[in-house]
C-alpha positions in Angstrom: 0.0 0.0 0.0 2.9 2.3 0.8 4.4 1.8 -2.7 1.2 2.4 -4.5 0.5 5.5 -2.4 3.9 6.9 -3.4 3.4 6.1 -7.0 0.0 7.9 -7.0 1.6 10.9 -5.4 4.5 10.9 -7.9 2.1 10.4 -10.8 0.0 13.4 -9.7 3.1 15.6 -9.6 3.6 15.4 -5.9 0.1 16.7 -5.0 -1.7 14.9 -2.2 -5.3 14.0 -2.9 -8.3 13.8 -0.5 -8.8 10.3 1.0 -11.7 9.3 -1.3 -10.0 10.4 -4.5 -6.7 8.9 -3.4 -8.4 5.5 -2.8 -10.0 5.7 -6.3 -6.6 6.4 -7.9 -5.0 3.5 -6.0 -7.7 1.1 -7.0 -7.4 2.1 -10.6 -3.7 1.6 -10.5 -4.0 -1.8 -8.9 -6.4 -3.0 -11.8 -4.0 -1.8 -14.5 -2.9 -4.8 -16.6 0.8 -5.6 -16.3 1.1 -5.7 -20.1 -0.1 -2.1 -20.3 2.7 -0.9 -17.9 5.3 -2.9 -19.7 4.1 -2.5 -23.2 6.7 0.0 -24.3 9.5 -2.3 -23.1 8.3 -5.4 -24.8 7.4 -3.7 -28.0 10.9 -2.1 -28.3 12.3 -5.5 -29.2 11.6 -6.5 -32.8 10.1 -9.9 -33.3 12.1 -12.4 -35.2 9.8 -15.4 -34.8 8.9 -15.5 -38.5 12.4 -14.8 -39.8 14.0 -18.1 -38.9 11.0 -20.1 -40.1 10.9 -18.3 -43.5 14.6 -18.9 -43.9 14.2 -22.6 -43.2 11.3 -23.0 -45.6 13.0 -21.3 -48.4 16.3 -23.1 -47.9 16.6 -26.0 -50.5 18.0 -29.4 -49.8 21.5 -29.2 -51.3 21.8 -33.0 -51.6 18.5 -33.7 -53.3 18.9 -34.6 -57.0 16.1 -33.3 -59.2 14.5 -35.8 -61.6 11.7 -36.1 -64.1 8.1 -35.4 -62.8 9.4 -33.4 -59.8 7.5 -30.1 -59.3 9.7 -27.1 -58.7 8.9 -23.6 -57.3 11.2 -21.1 -58.9 11.1 -17.7 -57.3 13.0 -14.7 -58.6 13.1 -12.0 -55.9 11.0 -8.9 -56.7 10.3 -10.4 -60.2 6.8 -11.9 -59.9 6.4 -12.3 -63.7 9.5 -14.5 -63.8 8.6 -16.7 -60.9 6.9 -20.0 -61.7 5.8 -23.4 -60.3 6.9 -25.8 -63.1 7.0 -29.6 -63.5 10.1 -31.3 -64.8 9.2 -32.9 -68.1 10.0 -36.5 -69.0 13.0 -35.2 -71.0 14.4 -33.6 -67.8 13.8 -30.0 -68.8 11.8 -27.0 -67.7 10.8 -23.8 -69.4 11.1 -20.4 -67.8 10.6 -16.8 -69.0 13.8 -15.2 -70.4 15.7 -18.4 -69.7 13.9 -20.7 -72.1 14.4 -24.4 -71.9 16.8 -25.6 -69.2 17.9 -29.2 -68.5 17.5 -29.7 -64.8 17.4 -33.5 -64.2 20.5 -34.5 -62.3 21.0 -31.1 -60.7 20.5 -30.2 -57.0 18.3 -27.2 -56.2 21.4 -25.1 -55.3 23.0 -25.9 -58.7 19.8 -25.0 -60.5 19.5 -21.7 -58.6 23.0 -20.7 -59.8 22.2 -21.8 -63.4 19.0 -19.8 -63.6 20.7 -16.8 -62.0 23.5 -16.9 -64.6 20.9 -16.8 -67.5 19.1 -13.9 -65.9 22.2 -11.8 -65.5 21.7 -10.8 -69.1 18.5 -9.0 -68.1 18.7 -8.3 -64.3 21.6 -6.7 -62.4 21.6 -8.9 -59.3 19.1 -11.8 -59.8 18.3 -13.7 -56.6 16.8 -17.1 -57.3 15.3 -19.6 -55.0 14.4 -23.2 -56.1 12.2 -25.3 -53.9 11.2 -28.9 -54.7 7.5 -28.9 -53.9 6.8 -32.5 -55.0 9.4 -35.3 -55.2 7.6 -37.4 -57.8 10.8 -38.6 -59.4 11.9 -40.4 -56.3 10.0 -43.6 -56.5 10.6 -47.3 -56.2 8.4 -50.3 -57.1 7.5 -53.5 -55.3 6.0 -56.2 -57.4 5.0 -59.9 -57.1 3.9 -61.8 -54.0 3.3 -58.9 -51.6 0.0 -57.8 -50.1 0.0 -54.4 -51.8 2.3 -54.2 -54.8 2.7 -50.8 -56.4 4.9 -47.7 -56.7 6.0 -45.8 -53.6 7.6 -42.4 -53.0 10.8 -41.9 -51.0 10.2 -39.9 -47.8 13.6 -41.1 -46.4 16.2 -43.7 -47.1 14.4 -47.0 -47.8 15.8 -50.5 -47.4 14.5 -53.9 -48.6 12.9 -54.5 -45.3 11.3 -51.1 -45.4 10.0 -51.7 -48.9 8.4 -55.0 -48.0 6.8 -53.4 -44.9 5.4 -50.6 -47.0 3.9 -53.1 -49.4 2.1 -54.8 -46.6 4.4 -57.8 -46.1 4.9 -61.0 -48.1 2.1 -63.3 -49.1 1.9 -66.9 -47.8 3.6 -68.5 -50.9 6.2 -65.9 -51.6 9.7 -67.3 -52.4 11.4 -65.0 -49.9 14.9 -66.6 -50.5 14.7 -65.8 -54.2 13.8 -62.1 -54.2 15.9 -59.6 -56.2 16.1 -55.9 -57.1 16.2 -54.7 -60.6 18.3 -51.5 -60.9 18.8 -49.4 -64.0 22.2 -47.6 -63.9 22.8 -44.1 -65.3 24.4 -45.6 -68.4 21.2 -47.7 -69.1 22.8 -50.9 -67.9 20.4 -53.3 -66.1 21.5 -54.9 -62.9 19.9 -57.8 -61.0 20.7 -57.9 -57.3 19.8 -61.1 -55.5 18.1 -60.8 -52.0 17.6 -63.5 -49.4 14.8 -62.0 -47.3 15.0 -64.8 -44.7 18.7 -63.9 -44.0 17.7 -60.2 -43.6 15.1 -61.1 -41.0 17.7 -63.2 -39.1 20.2 -60.3 -39.4 22.9 -62.6 -40.8 26.3 -60.9 -41.4 26.3 -61.9 -45.1 22.9 -60.5 -45.7 22.7 -57.0 -47.3 19.7 -54.9 -46.5 20.1 -52.8 -49.6 19.2 -49.1 -49.6 17.0 -48.6 -52.6 17.6 -46.0 -55.3 15.1 -44.1 -57.3 13.3 -46.3 -59.9 14.6 -49.6 -58.3 12.1 -52.5 -58.5 11.9 -55.1 -55.7 10.7 -58.4 -57.2 9.1 -61.0 -54.9 8.6 -64.2 -56.9 
């Protein structure tokens, strides 16, 4: 009570009020929300809550390799007419204003950003380009044969043989688990057949290789 009384006296320029008016002033002060008294202090600090989040969202994965059917968001800073959301065509190319056709399959988002910026330097002084992979449709693998749910699956993370079979719902009763294999197409077009003994994988035998699948690999369960 003493502190509030002194604050009221100070607030009124040192003038002492009559008892009823003083009580009213003290009560009004007591009901003042703390955020009102401290508002100037808290508002003096600029908020940075959204800054980090925006930076993380717009930062592309430098290790991801773009492929056909991926969907890319290309943003040119302060150049709305040049920004696009474009799919990567089956030939591995995209089309952009001022840039024209550009082969992007096999590039990372960072490499593509640099390539687009180099093309735009003919028209803009300091082009700032951001590339975000919105849909990773090129990163798929297939599981066929004697599984519960054969089909094509997207990579959300590194996928092994055990992961692939689990995603396909497991093996059917008469699957030949010791004679499974992976069909892999190399970059040069060569076709590779990798044998898989699923029973050994389940038993975690040292010789068994729980292969990490690549894009467009096909797991065959006879």
